N, C-alpha and C positions, 0 to 999 in steps of 0.2 A: 444427878449432878447440877450444880449451882450453875446460872448464867450472868458471872461475873458481868460488873458492869461498872465503867466509870462514866460518872456523871460532872460533867464541867458545866458550872452555871459562869454566866457574864456578870460580871462588875463593874463598876466604874474603872477600876484598875488593871481588867483584864479576867482571868476567869479563875473558878478555885474549881478544884476538882476532889471529888466524892468518891468513894467506894459503895458499891452498892453488893451486898453477897449475893442478890438474886435477883433478875431484871425487875426494877418496879412497873409499874403500870404508868403512861408514860402521861393519863389524864391525872392520875393522884398528883402530878408536880404540880403545882399552884400558889400562889402568894399565900393561901390560906393554909397549905401543905407543904413547905418547900422541900421537904425531905419525905414527902409522899404520906404521910400517918401511919399509921401502926401498921405493920408488918405481921401477917397471920400464916403464910403458905406452910412454912414450915413447921410452925408451932403446932399446925391442924395435924397436919400427918405425924407428929409425935405425937401428940395429944391421942391420936387415933390409937398407936401403938399402947401405949400407956394405960386408957382405960383398963384394960381388961385385971390391970396390978393396980389399979385403984389410984392412981398418982395422976394429982391435979395439976397442970402449969398455967392455970386460969391466971394468978401473979406473976406475969413475967416481968411485968415491969412496961415503959410506953417507949418500944423497940419503933425507931421508922425504917423503912424499906431504905433509905440511904441516908449512911452514917453523915449524923451532922456534924463532926469533925471534919475538914477539910485533910487530905492528903499532903496539895502544895495551893499557896495563891498567888493570884497575881500573875499568871502564868500568859503568853499570846495562848491562840488558838494551833499555832504552829506549831509552839513550844508543847503543848496539849499531845499533837499528832507523834511530837519526835518522840515523846518522852514516856509514851505508852507504851505496855508491856504485852505486846501482842499474844504472846503466850497464855500469860494469864486471864487476861480480858476476853468476853465473846461480847459483850456490847459496848456503844459509845453515846452518851446522849449528849448533846448539846443546846444547851438551856439558854435563851438570849434574855435580854432584859425586861421584855414584853411576855414570856414564860412558854415564849415556843419552844417546842420540845423539837429537836431533829434526830433522828432514830441513824444508828450507823451499825454495821454487822462488821466485827473485828476480824478483818482476814491477813492471816498469821502465814506470810510466806517461807517459813522453815519447814524444813522437810525431815530433822532430826532425829523425833521420833517416830519417824516413818523407812527410818534407813540410810536420811541424808547425814550431812557435815552438822554436829552442833554448832550454835550462833547464836549469840546475844539479841535473846526475843524485842528487846528495846528498838523501837524504832523498826522493826523487822517488819513492815507488810500494810497493808493499805486498808482504808475504812471504806465502808462501801454505806452510801444513802441508802435507806431502805421507808416502805411507808408500812403501814398498820397489817394489809394485806398481803403482804409479800415475805412477810419478816420469817415465819417458819421456812417455807420455800428459798428462802436466799439463804439461810445458814445450809440447809440441806444438799442444796446446789453447787455451793462452795464447798463444802466438805467433800461430795461427790467429785466435783472436778481437783480436789486436790490428790486425791486418794489416784487419780487415774492417773493423775502429773507425775504420783511417784512412783507407780507401776510402771511408766516408761521412762524414768530417770531409772530403776532398776533391772530392765531392760536392756538399758544402750540406748533408748532412742534418741536422747538426750540429756546431756552434764545439768549440774543442780542449777547452775548461771542462768542457763535458756532455760528450765523449768519455772525459775523467781519468774522471769520475764514473761513469761507466757501464762501464767497464771494471776501476773498482775495486769497483762491485757485483757483477761478475760473477764476480770475483776468490771473494768472499767469500760467494757462492752457490757455487761450488763446495767451497767447504770446509763447506758444512754448518756442523754444530755446531763444527767445531774453531777453534781461535783463531787468527788471522788479526791482523800486526802491522803498522805503526801498528794499536792498537787504533778502531774509530769512538768520534769525540768526545774521542780523546786529543790532548792540546797539546803 
């Protein structure tokens, strides 16, 4: 399964939001390779399966990890967060004008896929800042927290709105002193 990533590049007039099908390597997002350079991960796996058939994919073109065509432009950071489809994306990268990459785990608070009400996934969550060394752990931790919370809703321990508040609180607790978005009290 792909780790779809929204990559938000800071520009003079706001942020440009770009799509990446697989989580790009943040170290490859530089002024020299702003879109991460060529991507081989999916092609390598596919090529390995096609080798026995004698099919060669080496002329796949110059694809980059991040689509060079923006999904939207001139957004504030608040608009990026508010417009994020929390069900579609797993990661969100915020890249400032000095090419510092902040990585966020996209935490979708909706429980529709787990027996709750279906909700519009746009803006329906919180993004959790994560360091390189905690990416995989944070992802598994959140999915476990969400699964246990969905079970509690299913058993009638608390309602769905209270479950959403609980998950939001757990994410913010995990973050500690780091800023999650949207910020508490943001309109």
